[in-house]
N, C-alpha and C positions, 0 to 999 in steps of 0.2 A: 719782391717779384724779380726774377732773373730776366736778363735782356732777351734770352731765347724764348721765354714764356710770353713776354710782352709782344714780340714779333708774331708769335703764333696767334694771339688774340687779335692783333691788328689785321692779320691775313684773313681770319675768319670774318671779321667785320667788313672787310673789303669785298669778300666773296658774297656775303649776305646782301651788301648794298647793290652789287652788280646783279644779283638774282632779282632783287626787288625792282630795280630799274627795268630789267628785261620783262618781268611779269607785268609791270605797269604799261610797257610798250605794247605787249601782246593784248592785254585787256582793252587798251585804247583802240586797237584795231578791230578786235572781235566784239567788244561790248561798248561802243562809243557812247551809248545812252547813259552809262554810269557816270560819265564825266561831264555831261551837258550842264547840269545844274550849277556846278562849280564854276563854269566858264561863262555863264550868262547872268547878267545882272537883273534884267527885266523879265517878267513872265511871258511877254510877247516874243522876245528873242528866244527864250527857252522853247516856247511852243513851235516857233518856226524851225528851230534846229531839230526838234523831235520829228516834225513833219518831213523834213528833208531826209531823214534816215529811213523813212518807211519805204517799202517796196511798192511800186505802182502796179496795180492790177490792169495791165495793158489790154488792148483789144486783140482778139484772135484773128481778125480778118479786116480787110479794107471795108470802110463803111461809106461808100459813095454809090450813087444810083447806077453808075454805068457797069457795076458788077452784076446787076439784075438781068434776068432772061425772061423771054416771053413764054407764057404757058399756052395750053391748047385753047384757051379762050382769047388769045391775042392780047393779053395783059402782061405788062412787065411785073415780075415778082422777085422779091428779095430771097436770098437763100434761106432755107428753113433752119439752118444751123444758127446758133447764137453768136453774136459778135462779141459778147461779154463772157469771159470765163465763168464757169459754174462754180462760184465760191460758196454759195449758201444752199444747203440741202435741208428741206423740212421733212422730217420723218413722220408721215401721217399714220404709219402703222401703230404708233404709240397711242392713238385715239381709238383704234378698233376695239369694240367690245366694252367700252367704258359704260358704266351705269349712268343713267340720266339723273345727275345730281348737280350740286353747286360746283363741282370740279370737272365736269365732263368736258367743257370746252376751254379749259385753262390753256393759254398760249395761242388761242385762235383770235384773230382780229376780224371784225366785220365792219365795213364801211356801209352806211345807209344814206342814200340821197333821195329825199322825198319832196316832191313838189312839182310845180309847173316848170317847163323849160322854155327858153326863148325860141319863138317860132322864126323860121327863116323869113327874110324879107321877100315879099312877093314881087317878082320882076314883071315889068310890062311886056306883053307880047310884042314880037317884032312888028314895027310899023303901026303900033296901036298905042292907046293911052291907058294909063291905069284907071280903073273905075274910081270915081270920087264918091265919098260917103254923102248921103243925102242930108240936107240941112233940115228937112221936114221931119217932125216926130212921126213915128209909125203909128198908124191908127189901129184901133181895136186891140190894144195891148192886153194880153191875157194876164190874169193875176198869177203871181209866182209863190211857190212855197218858201217861207222865210228861212228854212234850213238848207234845203237842197238847191235853191235858186232856180228850180225848174218850173215850167208852167203847171198850174194846177188843172187837172182834167175837168172840163165842163160837165162831164158825166158823173162826177163824184156824187155818191148817194147822200142825201140829206138825212141827218140824224133826227129821230123822233124824240119826243119828250121822254118816252119810256127808256130809250137807249141812254139818254143823258142821266136818268135816275140810276140805271144799272151801273154806269161808269162811276157815279159818286159812291155807290155802295161797295165797289170792289176794293180788295185789299192789296192787289198786285201793284207794285211800284211802277210808275210810268217809265217808259224808255227815256234814257238820256239821249238827246239829239245833238249831233255835232254839226256845226255849220259847214257847208260844202268846202269853203276855202281853208278849213282846218282839218279836213278828213285825213289827208296824207301826213300832216305833221303829227296828228294824234296817233295815227297808226305807227309812225316811226318811233315815237316815244314809248308806246306799248311794246313794240318789238324789241327796242333797246332793253327795256326792263326784263323781258322774257329771256333774252340772250345773256344778259349779265347775271341773271339768276342761275345760269348754267356755267358761269365762269368765264365767258368770252369778254374780250375788250371790244366795246362798240363805239364807233365814231360817227356822229351825225354830221355829214359834210356841210349841210346848209348852215350849221352853227358857226362854221369857220369861213366858208365861201358863200356869201349870201346871194351872189349873182345867179340868175336863172340859166346862165349859159352852161351847156354841157362841158365846154372847154374849162371853165373855172372849176367845176367839180373835179374833172379829171386831173387838172393841174394841182389841186389841193392833195389828192390822193398820191399823185406822182411825187410831189415835193415831200410829203410825209414819209414815203417809203425810201426816197433817195437819201434823206437825212438819216434815216434808220440804217440804211445800207452802209453809208459812210462811217457811222459810229461802230457798227459791227466789224467793219474792216479794221478800224483803228485799234480795236481791242486785240487784234492779231498782228499788229504792226504793219498793216497794209493801208493803201490808199487807192482811190480811183479818181484820177484827175478828170477823166472823161465824164463821169457822173457828177462830180463837183461842178464842172463847167455848165451843166444843165440847170442847176438849182436856182441861180438868179433869174433865168427865163421862166421857170415854173412859178416862182414867187410873184413875178410880175403878172403872169397869166391868171393867177388866183384873183387879183384885185382888178385887173384890166384885161379881160379875155379877148378884146378886139385890138390889142396893141400889136405892133410888129414883132415884139418879143414872143408873144403868144403864138402868132401865126408862123413864126420860125419853127416852133416845135410841132404845133397841131396843124398840119397841112390840110388843104381843102380836099384834095383827091389823092388817095394813097397815103403812104407813110414815108416821111422824110428820114434822113439819117439820125437826127436827134430823137425823134419819136421811136425809131427802131431800137435805139440804144435803151431808151426808157422802158419799152415793152419787154426787151430781153432781160432787163434787171427785174422787172415785176414778175416775170415768169418764174423766178426763183422763190417767190413767196407763195408757196402752195398752202400755207397756213393762214392765208388772208383771203377773204371773199368780199364781194361787193353786191349789194342789193339796191336797185333803184325802184321806187314806188311811184306809179303814175296812174292817172285816170285816162281811159280810152275814149276815142271819138268815132268808133265804128258805127255806121248807120245800120239799123235793122239787126243789131247784135246785142247780146246781153251776157253778163257773167265776166269772170276773171280769166285772164290769159297769162302765161309765163313765156316770155320770149328771150332768146339769146342770140349772140353773134358768133358764128362759127366759120369753119374753113370754106364751106361752099359760098357763103356771102363774101368772105374775105378775098377769095380768088378773083372776084369781079371788081373789087374796090381798088383799082389802080389805073395808071395811065396806059393807054395803048401806044403812045409815043412820048418820048422824053425830049421836049423842045426847050431851047433856051428862053424863048419868049413866053413860055408857060412854066415858070420856075416852081410854081406850087404843085404841079402835077408830078406825082411820085409813084414808085413801084408799090405793088400790093404787099402786105405783110400777112403771112399765112401760119405763123407759129403760135396761134392761140390754142389753148387746151379745150377744144370743142367738146370732147367726150365728157370732161368734168362739168362744163357748163350745162350740157344737155342733161346730165344725171341729176344735177341740183334742180334744174327746171322741172323735170319729170316728177321728182320727189315732192316739190311744192304743189304741182298741179294735182297729184293724187291726194294730198292732204287737204287741199282746199275743197276738192269735190267731196271728201269724206266729212270734213268738219262743217262745211257750209254748202249743202246741196243746192241752195237757192242761188249760189253764185257759179254754178256749173256753166261753162262757156257754151253758148249757142250762137253760131254765126257762120260766115263763109270760110273761116279759117279753122285752125285746130287749137285745142287747149294749150298745147306746147308747140312752139314753132321757132324756126331759125329765120332771122331777117336782119335788115340793116338797122341794128340797134346802136345808135351813136354813143350812148353811154358806155357801151362795151367795146367800141372800136378803139377808143382812146386809152384803154387800160388792158393789161394782160393778166388779170386776176380771174378767179372763178367768179364770173359775173352773170347775173340774170336781171331781167326787168319784169316786174310784176305789174300787169295792168289790173288794178284792183277792181274796177267796175267800169261800165260804159256810161259816160257822162250824159248821153242822150237818151238813156233808158230810165224812165221814171221809177219803175220798180227797183231797178238796181240801186239807184241813188237813195231811195227811201230806206232800203235795207242797209246799205253801207253807212248811212248817216247815223245809225244806232250805235251807241257806245259798246253795247254787248256784242254786236256783230264785229266791230273792229277788234275787240279783245279776242274773240274766237279766231279771227284771221291772224292776229299776231301770234297766237299760240300755234296755229298751223304752220306758219312760216318758221318760227323758232324751232319747232319739232323737226321740220324738214332739214334745217341746218344741222341739228344734232344728228339726225339719221345719216346725213351726207358724210360727216366726219367719223361717226362712231358705230354705225351699223356694220355688222360682220358681213 
């Protein structure tokens, strides 16, 4: 090899080395994640370094109560625009026209909360004393039905011997009766089976948050979706420090809904900054809905009702004054999807009347109504509350205590959910 040729090879190697060094420098600037693993010894250090490289999905606006303004009802109201950028868009058009089969609701999540809720503590009237329960047992206690827990009518007809003989000869299987305290749980399980047979993912909130508090149920749903939102952002190399900061408070609220952490998010009057952020995030989950199942307590009423929380109610649910000494009083939040909630409620009411005419609502209100539904105040999903039957109506409770009635009702509610997402 001549000296000239050797110098040429050396020059080429030097140029190649300089090129590789320059390329390495450029890649380190443009794609630093490619170099993280080599520089980090522990998985925790690596995860922290990867997190630091993600872009934060910052807030679009200030999120403090003093940006709110009074509406024509004299109530302070948050701006209707979302404080959180719209990162997630659910395309519900993909479900339109789907046949009713095991794939119809794939990708849809349904939260179901079935059961009694914690009643608010009754406050003593001003200057008076709370009534004390009597220590004497009540006299003339009427016998109660072992299944419904309701008093048995004293006018119930007595069966004759012939009727008893006819019962013994019949081949019709007797109705399976569900105890009153198990009606809502049984209905929830049946509804879960029906929806899962259509491909939906169903979550029974009481299996995770056993507290009867509405706050605990809402916190479970909020925490579930917040974790999901953070994971979906991470897949696209984004993060949301604002949402992540809410998660510890939500997790505490699930197990301890009366804690200061829970009250920080779930304010008593109106919607505070933390809950506003959570509701704006949940608004992006159009492919998630929430159904609460309750028994009603209307006197002189019978049948099922479907109620929802909408804009008209929300416009009144806020503070008329924002005072330092009343820090829990917050502006109203009005960015709920009222039209979607009403549409699902109307669909359920129609199908209940068609499937179970004996549960047609009769009372001072209407079969579908908007009202102060606390289960829907604390979330911004497509939410409805189904009043399954009136607890004080004996005929209602006897009907709804039958397993076959509950099955038919579950079918009606599941079909309504399918129609909501899939009907043209």
